[in-house]
Residue, then its C-alpha position, 0 to 999 in steps of 0.5 A: m499499500i502506498d504511503y500518501k504524503f498529501n492526503e491523495k486517496n481521501l481527497i481523489k474520493e471527495f473529487q469522485q464524490y464531486v464529480d458523481t454530483t454533477y450528474d444530477g440536478h441541474y447539471s444534466k438534463d435528460k441524461f446529457q449534460a450542456t458540457e457534451f453538447i459544446i465538446d461535440g460542437g468542437h468547442g471543449t479545449g476552449f470551453c475547458i481551458g477557460n473554465v480551468l482559468k476561471y475558477a483558478q483565479r477566482y479561487g480564495k476571492k468569492g465566499k468562504n472557505a468551503d467556495a474556494r474548495k469547491d472552486l479547486m474541484k471545479v478547476l480538477h473536473y474541467a481539467l480532468i474533461q480536458l483530458f478526456v477532450h485531448d485523448k478523444e481528438n489525439e486517439d491515434n497519438s500517444n497520450v503523454a503530454d510534452v512538457s516544456m519549461t519556458s522562463g520557469s513557467v509550464s509552456m503547455i496548454l494542449g501543446k499550445p504555449v500559454e500566449y495563445f490565451s488571455t483572461s479578462l478581470a472578469g476571469d473570461a478566457s479566450y482563445f486567440g489562435e496564433p502569436q502573431k495574431v495576439k501582437e496584432m491585437e495588442n499593438q491595436m489595443d495599445l494604439f486605441f488606448t494612447s489615442s484615447d489618453m490623448g483625447l483624439d476622437k478616432t479610434i481604430 
């Protein structure tokens, strides 16, 4: 038997119980979850990663201690669903992730660098695509705010 150092056995059991509750009540309608339709529509990765980021950013900022723990359960659940999406999309490929370290941070979200994603102050995540497009958008935003700060009426 493994001597878990971080209470993993009990925490995994608690996580399983949490996941089980998502198959009851308002999370599931007629035995289908909205997440299934989102994944089937080809938007699973953005939805899952967006929710991981949303609940991770919200952790400890809403409600009480129990709410913070529930946010962590949601992070784990959406990450687990994303593993399903990843494996489904890569059935012919190895399911071993390629993790690379860049400037001390993990640069992996399904093989895409972290800069492919952006989060708003509200915690909503968006996928921006190619790094060049991200840079173009940043330049436009810089120009917009510079123009606004100078009192110019014309924006891009």
